[in-house]
All heavy atoms as TSV, in Angstrom:
chain	resi	resn	atom	element	x	y	z
A	1	MET	N	N	10.735	61.423	28.405
A	1	MET	CA	C	11.131	61.543	29.803
A	1	MET	C	C	10.851	62.957	30.321
A	1	MET	O	O	10.378	63.124	31.419
A	1	MET	CB	C	12.614	61.185	29.917
A	1	MET	CG	C	13.113	61.171	31.312
A	1	MET	SD	S	12.357	59.802	32.189
A	1	MET	CE	C	13.298	59.768	33.630
A	2	LYS	N	N	11.177	63.957	29.494
A	2	LYS	CA	C	10.945	65.343	29.903
A	2	LYS	C	C	9.456	65.606	30.080
A	2	LYS	O	O	9.043	66.296	31.005
A	2	LYS	CB	C	11.528	66.315	28.887
A	2	LYS	CG	C	13.020	66.362	28.877
A	2	LYS	CD	C	13.512	67.361	27.869
A	2	LYS	CE	C	15.030	67.382	27.803
A	2	LYS	NZ	N	15.509	68.335	26.809
A	3	ARG	N	N	8.654	65.015	29.169
A	3	ARG	CA	C	7.212	65.216	29.274
A	3	ARG	C	C	6.660	64.589	30.542
A	3	ARG	O	O	5.784	65.141	31.199
A	3	ARG	CB	C	6.500	64.638	28.053
A	3	ARG	CG	C	6.701	65.460	26.821
A	3	ARG	CD	C	5.903	64.917	25.686
A	3	ARG	NE	N	6.168	65.691	24.485
A	3	ARG	CZ	C	5.642	65.440	23.335
A	3	ARG	NH1	N	4.814	64.420	23.191
A	3	ARG	NH2	N	5.931	66.193	22.291
A	4	LEU	N	N	7.169	63.426	30.893
A	4	LEU	CA	C	6.719	62.745	32.113
A	4	LEU	C	C	7.088	63.554	33.339
A	4	LEU	O	O	6.273	63.739	34.255
A	4	LEU	CB	C	7.335	61.348	32.192
A	4	LEU	CG	C	6.981	60.535	33.440
A	4	LEU	CD1	C	5.474	60.309	33.523
A	4	LEU	CD2	C	7.715	59.216	33.436
A	5	LEU	N	N	8.280	64.073	33.353
A	5	LEU	CA	C	8.724	64.911	34.476
A	5	LEU	C	C	7.873	66.176	34.576
A	5	LEU	O	O	7.409	66.548	35.652
A	5	LEU	CB	C	10.200	65.270	34.320
A	5	LEU	CG	C	10.797	66.166	35.396
A	5	LEU	CD1	C	10.673	65.521	36.768
A	5	LEU	CD2	C	12.235	66.476	35.082
A	6	LEU	N	N	7.634	66.807	33.455
A	6	LEU	CA	C	6.816	68.013	33.435
A	6	LEU	C	C	5.391	67.710	33.881
A	6	LEU	O	O	4.800	68.440	34.682
A	6	LEU	CB	C	6.820	68.630	32.036
A	6	LEU	CG	C	6.028	69.921	31.868
A	6	LEU	CD1	C	6.542	70.995	32.814
A	6	LEU	CD2	C	6.073	70.400	30.438
A	7	ALA	N	N	4.823	66.628	33.401
A	7	ALA	CA	C	3.459	66.240	33.788
A	7	ALA	C	C	3.396	65.941	35.273
A	7	ALA	O	O	2.427	66.311	35.966
A	7	ALA	CB	C	3.007	65.037	32.981
A	8	THR	N	N	4.395	65.296	35.816
A	8	THR	CA	C	4.429	64.979	37.244
A	8	THR	C	C	4.513	66.252	38.076
A	8	THR	O	O	3.802	66.396	39.080
A	8	THR	CB	C	5.636	64.063	37.563
A	8	THR	OG1	O	5.555	62.891	36.752
A	8	THR	CG2	C	5.658	63.677	39.018
A	9	LEU	N	N	5.355	67.178	37.664
A	9	LEU	CA	C	5.479	68.437	38.393
A	9	LEU	C	C	4.186	69.233	38.351
A	9	LEU	O	O	3.744	69.796	39.353
A	9	LEU	CB	C	6.631	69.272	37.830
A	9	LEU	CG	C	8.030	68.748	38.110
A	9	LEU	CD1	C	9.056	69.575	37.349
A	9	LEU	CD2	C	8.323	68.768	39.586
A	10	LEU	N	N	3.560	69.314	37.204
A	10	LEU	CA	C	2.316	70.055	37.066
A	10	LEU	C	C	1.183	69.402	37.859
A	10	LEU	O	O	0.379	70.093	38.482
A	10	LEU	CB	C	1.933	70.203	35.596
A	10	LEU	CG	C	2.836	71.117	34.773
A	10	LEU	CD1	C	2.425	71.093	33.305
A	10	LEU	CD2	C	2.822	72.531	35.312
A	11	ALA	N	N	1.129	68.084	37.843
A	11	ALA	CA	C	0.096	67.383	38.599
A	11	ALA	C	C	0.310	67.592	40.099
A	11	ALA	O	O	-0.641	67.817	40.846
A	11	ALA	CB	C	0.114	65.894	38.278
A	12	GLY	N	N	1.535	67.540	40.526
A	12	GLY	CA	C	1.835	67.773	41.940
A	12	GLY	C	C	1.455	69.178	42.360
A	12	GLY	O	O	0.910	69.400	43.438
A	13	GLU	N	N	1.694	70.129	41.495
A	13	GLU	CA	C	1.342	71.521	41.772
A	13	GLU	C	C	-0.171	71.692	41.829
A	13	GLU	O	O	-0.703	72.404	42.674
A	13	GLU	CB	C	1.941	72.433	40.701
A	13	GLU	CG	C	1.753	73.902	40.936
A	13	GLU	CD	C	2.539	74.434	42.113
A	13	GLU	OE1	O	3.564	73.854	42.488
A	13	GLU	OE2	O	2.116	75.469	42.663
A	14	ALA	N	N	-0.875	71.031	40.945
A	14	ALA	CA	C	-2.328	71.166	40.881
A	14	ALA	C	C	-3.001	70.575	42.110
A	14	ALA	O	O	-4.043	71.061	42.554
A	14	ALA	CB	C	-2.855	70.497	39.616
A	15	PHE	N	N	-2.425	69.519	42.664
A	15	PHE	CA	C	-3.057	68.845	43.797
A	15	PHE	C	C	-2.436	69.170	45.147
A	15	PHE	O	O	-2.828	68.610	46.158
A	15	PHE	CB	C	-3.038	67.323	43.576
A	15	PHE	CG	C	-3.895	66.896	42.424
A	15	PHE	CD1	C	-3.325	66.489	41.239
A	15	PHE	CD2	C	-5.274	66.946	42.522
A	15	PHE	CE1	C	-4.110	66.109	40.164
A	15	PHE	CE2	C	-6.076	66.570	41.451
A	15	PHE	CZ	C	-5.485	66.145	40.272
A	16	SER	N	N	-1.467	70.037	45.147
A	16	SER	CA	C	-0.843	70.375	46.424
A	16	SER	C	C	-1.788	71.235	47.255
A	16	SER	O	O	-2.558	72.031	46.740
A	16	SER	CB	C	0.491	71.104	46.212
A	16	SER	OG	O	0.257	72.357	45.635
A	17	ILE	N	N	-1.722	71.043	48.537
A	17	ILE	CA	C	-2.560	71.810	49.461
A	17	ILE	C	C	-1.704	72.917	50.051
A	17	ILE	O	O	-0.644	72.670	50.606
A	17	ILE	CB	C	-3.108	70.913	50.582
A	17	ILE	CG1	C	-3.980	69.813	49.975
A	17	ILE	CG2	C	-3.871	71.740	51.594
A	17	ILE	CD1	C	-4.432	68.790	50.975
A	18	ARG	N	N	-2.182	74.134	49.914
A	18	ARG	CA	C	-1.431	75.267	50.434
A	18	ARG	C	C	-2.260	75.970	51.497
A	18	ARG	O	O	-3.465	76.101	51.366
A	18	ARG	CB	C	-1.115	76.263	49.323
A	18	ARG	CG	C	-0.197	75.691	48.286
A	18	ARG	CD	C	0.137	76.707	47.259
A	18	ARG	NE	N	0.976	76.080	46.236
A	18	ARG	CZ	C	1.597	76.755	45.323
A	18	ARG	NH1	N	1.485	78.049	45.263
A	18	ARG	NH2	N	2.334	76.132	44.438
A	19	ALA	N	N	-1.583	76.423	52.502
A	19	ALA	CA	C	-2.261	77.200	53.540
A	19	ALA	C	C	-2.621	78.566	52.971
A	19	ALA	O	O	-1.877	79.146	52.192
A	19	ALA	CB	C	-1.361	77.354	54.756
A	20	ALA	N	N	-3.757	79.037	53.373
A	20	ALA	CA	C	-4.169	80.373	52.930
A	20	ALA	C	C	-3.246	81.414	53.555
A	20	ALA	O	O	-2.836	81.282	54.704
A	20	ALA	CB	C	-5.604	80.643	53.340
A	21	ALA	N	N	-2.932	82.408	52.783
A	21	ALA	CA	C	-2.078	83.480	53.299
A	21	ALA	C	C	-2.832	84.234	54.391
A	21	ALA	O	O	-4.031	84.477	54.269
A	21	ALA	CB	C	-1.706	84.433	52.173
A	22	PRO	N	N	-2.152	84.577	55.476
A	22	PRO	CA	C	-2.839	85.312	56.537
A	22	PRO	C	C	-3.258	86.693	56.044
A	22	PRO	O	O	-2.552	87.319	55.254
A	22	PRO	CB	C	-1.783	85.425	57.635
A	22	PRO	CG	C	-0.485	85.284	56.925
A	22	PRO	CD	C	-0.750	84.397	55.739
A	23	SER	N	N	-4.423	87.115	56.483
A	23	SER	CA	C	-4.845	88.452	56.069
A	23	SER	C	C	-4.146	89.479	56.953
A	23	SER	O	O	-3.931	89.258	58.137
A	23	SER	CB	C	-6.359	88.607	56.171
A	23	SER	OG	O	-6.753	88.657	57.511
A	24	ILE	N	N	-3.798	90.564	56.357
A	24	ILE	CA	C	-3.092	91.622	57.071
A	24	ILE	C	C	-4.002	92.835	57.128
A	24	ILE	O	O	-4.547	93.259	56.113
A	24	ILE	CB	C	-1.774	91.976	56.362
A	24	ILE	CG1	C	-0.852	90.768	56.357
A	24	ILE	CG2	C	-1.117	93.174	57.026
A	24	ILE	CD1	C	0.400	90.962	55.548
A	25	GLU	N	N	-4.150	93.362	58.316
A	25	GLU	CA	C	-4.973	94.544	58.490
A	25	GLU	C	C	-4.086	95.674	58.993
A	25	GLU	O	O	-3.358	95.516	59.968
A	25	GLU	CB	C	-6.080	94.259	59.500
A	25	GLU	CG	C	-7.156	95.298	59.541
A	25	GLU	CD	C	-8.324	94.866	60.401
A	25	GLU	OE1	O	-8.489	93.672	60.651
A	25	GLU	OE2	O	-9.064	95.759	60.821
A	26	VAL	N	N	-4.129	96.783	58.310
A	26	VAL	CA	C	-3.280	97.914	58.657
A	26	VAL	C	C	-4.124	99.000	59.311
A	26	VAL	O	O	-5.192	99.348	58.821
A	26	VAL	CB	C	-2.593	98.487	57.395
A	26	VAL	CG1	C	-1.765	99.710	57.735
A	26	VAL	CG2	C	-1.738	97.417	56.738
A	27	HIS	N	N	-3.643	99.492	60.430
A	27	HIS	CA	C	-4.319	100.582	61.136
A	27	HIS	C	C	-3.347	101.758	61.201
A	27	HIS	O	O	-2.288	101.648	61.798
A	27	HIS	CB	C	-4.702	100.172	62.564
A	27	HIS	CG	C	-5.644	99.028	62.621
A	27	HIS	ND1	N	-6.990	99.164	62.447
A	27	HIS	CD2	C	-5.430	97.710	62.811
A	27	HIS	CE1	C	-7.563	97.998	62.543
A	27	HIS	NE2	N	-6.639	97.096	62.754
A	28	SER	N	N	-3.716	102.853	60.621
A	28	SER	CA	C	-2.862	104.026	60.637
A	28	SER	C	C	-3.247	104.934	61.804
A	28	SER	O	O	-4.405	105.314	61.947
A	28	SER	CB	C	-2.980	104.806	59.334
A	28	SER	OG	O	-2.214	105.994	59.424
A	29	ILE	N	N	-2.260	105.259	62.603
A	29	ILE	CA	C	-2.490	106.218	63.687
A	29	ILE	C	C	-1.683	107.486	63.430
A	29	ILE	O	O	-1.427	108.265	64.334
A	29	ILE	CB	C	-2.147	105.620	65.071
A	29	ILE	CG1	C	-0.684	105.199	65.141
A	29	ILE	CG2	C	-3.074	104.469	65.416
A	29	ILE	CD1	C	-0.201	104.939	66.549
A	30	ALA	N	N	-1.331	107.692	62.172
A	30	ALA	CA	C	-0.504	108.849	61.821
A	30	ALA	C	C	-1.186	110.159	62.198
A	30	ALA	O	O	-0.549	111.058	62.756
A	30	ALA	CB	C	-0.178	108.832	60.330
A	31	ARG	N	N	-2.472	110.272	61.907
A	31	ARG	CA	C	-3.180	111.510	62.221
A	31	ARG	C	C	-3.248	111.726	63.738
A	31	ARG	O	O	-3.043	112.832	64.228
A	31	ARG	CB	C	-4.586	111.488	61.633
A	31	ARG	CG	C	-5.336	112.788	61.885
A	31	ARG	CD	C	-6.664	112.816	61.164
A	31	ARG	NE	N	-6.391	112.847	59.724
A	31	ARG	CZ	C	-7.194	112.337	58.804
A	31	ARG	NH1	N	-8.313	111.774	59.138
A	31	ARG	NH2	N	-6.867	112.407	57.533
A	32	ASP	N	N	-3.512	110.648	64.474
A	32	ASP	CA	C	-3.551	110.748	65.935
A	32	ASP	C	C	-2.190	111.169	66.490
A	32	ASP	O	O	-2.100	111.983	67.406
A	32	ASP	CB	C	-3.967	109.413	66.564
A	32	ASP	CG	C	-5.374	109.013	66.192
A	32	ASP	OD1	O	-6.264	109.878	66.248
A	32	ASP	OD2	O	-5.585	107.843	65.851
A	33	PHE	N	N	-1.130	110.591	65.924
A	33	PHE	CA	C	0.208	110.937	66.393
A	33	PHE	C	C	0.540	112.389	66.070
A	33	PHE	O	O	1.095	113.106	66.907
A	33	PHE	CB	C	1.263	110.012	65.790
A	33	PHE	CG	C	2.641	110.317	66.299
A	33	PHE	CD1	C	3.040	109.883	67.545
A	33	PHE	CD2	C	3.518	111.075	65.553
A	33	PHE	CE1	C	4.304	110.188	68.034
A	33	PHE	CE2	C	4.780	111.380	66.032
A	33	PHE	CZ	C	5.170	110.938	67.276
A	34	ALA	N	N	0.193	112.833	64.875
A	34	ALA	CA	C	0.469	114.231	64.495
A	34	ALA	C	C	-0.281	115.199	65.406
A	34	ALA	O	O	0.271	116.224	65.832
A	34	ALA	CB	C	0.085	114.465	63.044
A	35	THR	N	N	-1.527	114.867	65.724
A	35	THR	CA	C	-2.308	115.704	66.647
A	35	THR	C	C	-1.648	115.738	68.014
A	35	THR	O	O	-1.507	116.799	68.636
A	35	THR	CB	C	-3.749	115.164	66.764
A	35	THR	OG1	O	-4.336	115.183	65.465
A	35	THR	CG2	C	-4.583	115.995	67.706
A	36	PHE	N	N	-1.225	114.576	68.494
A	36	PHE	CA	C	-0.529	114.494	69.781
A	36	PHE	C	C	0.747	115.318	69.746
A	36	PHE	O	O	1.042	116.084	70.661
A	36	PHE	CB	C	-0.197	113.030	70.114
A	36	PHE	CG	C	0.810	112.900	71.217
A	36	PHE	CD1	C	0.412	113.002	72.537
A	36	PHE	CD2	C	2.147	112.708	70.939
A	36	PHE	CE1	C	1.342	112.914	73.564
A	36	PHE	CE2	C	3.082	112.607	71.950
A	36	PHE	CZ	C	2.675	112.714	73.262
A	37	TRP	N	N	1.519	115.161	68.686
A	37	TRP	CA	C	2.797	115.862	68.550
A	37	TRP	C	C	2.602	117.373	68.626
A	37	TRP	O	O	3.297	118.068	69.365
A	37	TRP	CB	C	3.448	115.483	67.228
A	37	TRP	CG	C	4.790	116.098	67.018
A	37	TRP	CD1	C	5.069	117.262	66.376
A	37	TRP	CD2	C	6.040	115.590	67.466
A	37	TRP	NE1	N	6.420	117.511	66.381
A	37	TRP	CE2	C	7.048	116.499	67.047
A	37	TRP	CE3	C	6.432	114.455	68.159
A	37	TRP	CZ2	C	8.390	116.297	67.313
A	37	TRP	CZ3	C	7.768	114.264	68.409
A	37	TRP	CH2	C	8.734	115.174	67.998
A	38	ASP	N	N	1.633	117.859	67.882
A	38	ASP	CA	C	1.371	119.303	67.871
A	38	ASP	C	C	0.901	119.815	69.235
A	38	ASP	O	O	1.298	120.894	69.669
A	38	ASP	CB	C	0.323	119.648	66.814
A	38	ASP	CG	C	0.842	119.462	65.393
A	38	ASP	OD1	O	2.081	119.444	65.205
A	38	ASP	OD2	O	0.007	119.320	64.481
A	39	ALA	N	N	0.076	119.026	69.889
A	39	ALA	CA	C	-0.512	119.467	71.158
A	39	ALA	C	C	0.455	119.404	72.335
A	39	ALA	O	O	0.232	120.057	73.349
A	39	ALA	CB	C	-1.747	118.629	71.467
A	40	THR	N	N	1.524	118.609	72.210
A	40	THR	CA	C	2.408	118.408	73.364
A	40	THR	C	C	3.813	118.963	73.178
A	40	THR	O	O	4.685	118.697	74.008
A	40	THR	CB	C	2.514	116.903	73.697
A	40	THR	OG1	O	3.075	116.217	72.576
A	40	THR	CG2	C	1.166	116.319	74.067
A	41	GLN	N	N	4.047	119.738	72.146
A	41	GLN	CA	C	5.400	120.237	71.894
A	41	GLN	C	C	5.958	121.082	73.032
A	41	GLN	O	O	7.162	121.108	73.235
A	41	GLN	CB	C	5.435	121.030	70.593
A	41	GLN	CG	C	5.434	120.141	69.384
A	41	GLN	CD	C	5.672	120.914	68.114
A	41	GLN	OE1	O	5.608	122.134	68.084
A	41	GLN	NE2	N	5.947	120.202	67.040
A	42	ASP	N	N	5.114	121.764	73.743
A	42	ASP	CA	C	5.600	122.647	74.801
A	42	ASP	C	C	5.703	121.965	76.169
A	42	ASP	O	O	6.135	122.602	77.135
A	42	ASP	CB	C	4.682	123.870	74.919
A	42	ASP	CG	C	4.726	124.728	73.651
A	42	ASP	OD1	O	5.784	124.755	72.996
A	42	ASP	OD2	O	3.694	125.345	73.323
A	43	LEU	N	N	5.330	120.702	76.251
A	43	LEU	CA	C	5.407	119.997	77.531
A	43	LEU	C	C	6.838	119.564	77.820
A	43	LEU	O	O	7.603	119.252	76.894
A	43	LEU	CB	C	4.520	118.752	77.513
A	43	LEU	CG	C	3.015	118.952	77.495
A	43	LEU	CD1	C	2.310	117.594	77.435
A	43	LEU	CD2	C	2.551	119.729	78.714
A	44	PRO	N	N	7.203	119.507	79.090
A	44	PRO	CA	C	8.507	118.931	79.443
A	44	PRO	C	C	8.531	117.444	79.051
A	44	PRO	O	O	7.478	116.803	78.984
A	44	PRO	CB	C	8.575	119.083	80.966
A	44	PRO	CG	C	7.503	120.059	81.321
A	44	PRO	CD	C	6.485	120.010	80.245
A	45	PRO	N	N	9.705	116.901	78.784
A	45	PRO	CA	C	9.794	115.512	78.312
A	45	PRO	C	C	9.052	114.489	79.176
A	45	PRO	O	O	8.373	113.616	78.636
A	45	PRO	CB	C	11.302	115.235	78.301
A	45	PRO	CG	C	11.912	116.576	78.080
A	45	PRO	CD	C	11.019	117.548	78.809
A	46	ALA	N	N	9.156	114.597	80.482
A	46	ALA	CA	C	8.496	113.611	81.347
A	46	ALA	C	C	6.975	113.658	81.183
A	46	ALA	O	O	6.312	112.621	81.114
A	46	ALA	CB	C	8.882	113.836	82.801
A	47	GLN	N	N	6.428	114.853	81.097
A	47	GLN	CA	C	4.983	114.993	80.914
A	47	GLN	C	C	4.560	114.533	79.517
A	47	GLN	O	O	3.497	113.944	79.336
A	47	GLN	CB	C	4.545	116.439	81.134
A	47	GLN	CG	C	4.536	116.860	82.584
A	47	GLN	CD	C	4.060	118.300	82.725
A	47	GLN	OE1	O	4.262	119.126	81.836
A	47	GLN	NE2	N	3.434	118.596	83.862
A	48	ARG	N	N	5.404	114.803	78.556
A	48	ARG	CA	C	5.089	114.405	77.179
A	48	ARG	C	C	5.073	112.886	77.049
A	48	ARG	O	O	4.210	112.315	76.386
A	48	ARG	CB	C	6.121	115.011	76.232
A	48	ARG	CG	C	5.688	114.989	74.800
A	48	ARG	CD	C	6.633	115.788	73.952
A	48	ARG	NE	N	6.039	116.072	72.666
A	48	ARG	CZ	C	6.708	116.496	71.634
A	48	ARG	NH1	N	8.003	116.721	71.742
A	48	ARG	NH2	N	6.111	116.715	70.490
A	49	ILE	N	N	6.014	112.233	77.695
A	49	ILE	CA	C	6.057	110.765	77.666
A	49	ILE	C	C	4.821	110.191	78.343
A	49	ILE	O	O	4.199	109.253	77.847
A	49	ILE	CB	C	7.352	110.246	78.324
A	49	ILE	CG1	C	8.546	110.600	77.444
A	49	ILE	CG2	C	7.279	108.745	78.564
A	49	ILE	CD1	C	9.891	110.383	78.102
A	50	ALA	N	N	4.453	110.763	79.492
A	50	ALA	CA	C	3.249	110.299	80.192
A	50	ALA	C	C	2.011	110.498	79.325
A	50	ALA	O	O	1.147	109.614	79.240
A	50	ALA	CB	C	3.101	111.035	81.526
A	51	ALA	N	N	1.918	111.635	78.664
A	51	ALA	CA	C	0.783	111.905	77.783
A	51	ALA	C	C	0.778	110.938	76.599
A	51	ALA	O	O	-0.280	110.451	76.184
A	51	ALA	CB	C	0.834	113.349	77.295
A	52	PHE	N	N	1.942	110.634	76.062
A	52	PHE	CA	C	2.050	109.681	74.956
A	52	PHE	C	C	1.527	108.313	75.383
A	52	PHE	O	O	0.738	107.683	74.673
A	52	PHE	CB	C	3.507	109.570	74.499
A	52	PHE	CG	C	3.699	108.621	73.354
A	52	PHE	CD1	C	3.506	109.043	72.052
A	52	PHE	CD2	C	4.085	107.314	73.581
A	52	PHE	CE1	C	3.684	108.177	70.992
A	52	PHE	CE2	C	4.269	106.433	72.530
A	52	PHE	CZ	C	4.073	106.864	71.233
A	53	LYS	N	N	1.963	107.872	76.551
A	53	LYS	CA	C	1.518	106.569	77.052
A	53	LYS	C	C	0.015	106.544	77.294
A	53	LYS	O	O	-0.631	105.512	77.122
A	53	LYS	CB	C	2.268	106.211	78.332
A	53	LYS	CG	C	3.726	105.873	78.077
A	53	LYS	CD	C	4.447	105.559	79.364
A	53	LYS	CE	C	5.905	105.228	79.109
A	53	LYS	NZ	N	6.640	104.946	80.356
A	54	GLN	N	N	-0.539	107.649	77.668
A	54	GLN	CA	C	-1.968	107.714	77.956
A	54	GLN	C	C	-2.802	107.880	76.681
A	54	GLN	O	O	-3.865	107.276	76.556
A	54	GLN	CB	C	-2.257	108.871	78.905
A	54	GLN	CG	C	-3.718	108.999	79.286
A	54	GLN	CD	C	-3.976	110.211	80.143
A	54	GLN	OE1	O	-3.230	111.201	80.088
A	54	GLN	NE2	N	-5.010	110.140	80.948
A	55	GLN	N	N	-2.338	108.679	75.739
A	55	GLN	CA	C	-3.161	109.035	74.585
A	55	GLN	C	C	-2.881	108.210	73.315
A	55	GLN	O	O	-3.804	107.917	72.564
A	55	GLN	CB	C	-2.955	110.517	74.247
A	55	GLN	CG	C	-3.394	111.448	75.336
A	55	GLN	CD	C	-2.987	112.891	75.061
A	55	GLN	OE1	O	-2.773	113.270	73.906
A	55	GLN	NE2	N	-2.841	113.674	76.105
A	56	VAL	N	N	-1.638	107.881	73.078
A	56	VAL	CA	C	-1.278	107.236	71.820
A	56	VAL	C	C	-1.131	105.726	71.946
A	56	VAL	O	O	-1.663	104.972	71.130
A	56	VAL	CB	C	0.017	107.838	71.223
A	56	VAL	CG1	C	0.413	107.154	69.933
A	56	VAL	CG2	C	-0.159	109.344	71.013
A	57	VAL	N	N	-0.455	105.278	72.979
A	57	VAL	CA	C	-0.187	103.849	73.136
A	57	VAL	C	C	-1.467	102.997	73.123
A	57	VAL	O	O	-1.500	101.961	72.452
A	57	VAL	CB	C	0.660	103.587	74.408
A	57	VAL	CG1	C	0.764	102.096	74.695
A	57	VAL	CG2	C	2.048	104.192	74.235
A	58	PRO	N	N	-2.539	103.393	73.804
A	58	PRO	CA	C	-3.742	102.553	73.773
A	58	PRO	C	C	-4.346	102.381	72.367
A	58	PRO	O	O	-5.067	101.421	72.118
A	58	PRO	CB	C	-4.730	103.283	74.680
A	58	PRO	CG	C	-3.881	104.102	75.585
A	58	PRO	CD	C	-2.701	104.499	74.757
A	59	LYS	N	N	-4.044	103.283	71.474
A	59	LYS	CA	C	-4.572	103.178	70.109
A	59	LYS	C	C	-3.810	102.175	69.264
A	59	LYS	O	O	-4.229	101.821	68.174
A	59	LYS	CB	C	-4.547	104.547	69.435
A	59	LYS	CG	C	-5.483	105.533	70.101
A	59	LYS	CD	C	-5.410	106.876	69.444
A	59	LYS	CE	C	-6.346	107.832	70.181
A	59	LYS	NZ	N	-6.354	109.156	69.609
A	60	PHE	N	N	-2.679	101.724	69.748
A	60	PHE	CA	C	-1.834	100.794	68.996
A	60	PHE	C	C	-1.266	99.743	69.949
A	60	PHE	O	O	-0.082	99.710	70.221
A	60	PHE	CB	C	-0.724	101.587	68.319
A	60	PHE	CG	C	-0.169	100.939	67.101
A	60	PHE	CD1	C	-0.967	100.298	66.170
A	60	PHE	CD2	C	1.186	100.969	66.860
A	60	PHE	CE1	C	-0.442	99.715	65.036
A	60	PHE	CE2	C	1.742	100.400	65.728
A	60	PHE	CZ	C	0.923	99.766	64.817
A	61	PRO	N	N	-2.132	98.877	70.480
A	61	PRO	CA	C	-1.726	97.944	71.531
A	61	PRO	C	C	-0.734	96.871	71.107
A	61	PRO	O	O	-0.101	96.246	71.942
A	61	PRO	CB	C	-3.042	97.320	71.972
A	61	PRO	CG	C	-3.943	97.460	70.799
A	61	PRO	CD	C	-3.531	98.736	70.133
A	62	ALA	N	N	-0.561	96.664	69.802
A	62	ALA	CA	C	0.376	95.638	69.359
A	62	ALA	C	C	1.811	95.940	69.731
A	62	ALA	O	O	2.672	95.088	69.763
A	62	ALA	CB	C	0.249	95.440	67.850
A	63	PHE	N	N	2.078	97.206	70.003
A	63	PHE	CA	C	3.436	97.598	70.384
A	63	PHE	C	C	3.425	98.052	71.782
A	63	PHE	O	O	3.957	98.638	72.427
A	63	PHE	CB	C	3.974	98.654	69.424
A	63	PHE	CG	C	4.227	98.085	68.048
A	63	PHE	CD1	C	3.281	98.213	67.058
A	63	PHE	CD2	C	5.377	97.404	67.782
A	63	PHE	CE1	C	3.501	97.686	65.800
A	63	PHE	CE2	C	5.611	96.877	66.527
A	63	PHE	CZ	C	4.659	97.012	65.527
């Protein structure tokens, strides 16, 4: 009985259809952000936010 159960489970596993795992692509903008950070430290907050939206946000549109 145990062998039949084991054979059934293994056969089911062998013939099961699985969806392919989605591929994940990673894009690092760390260097761009560090450059932005260094270049805008002396700007007032409102100008810095505007510069961030203009320079950094377009490089990472998913967010």
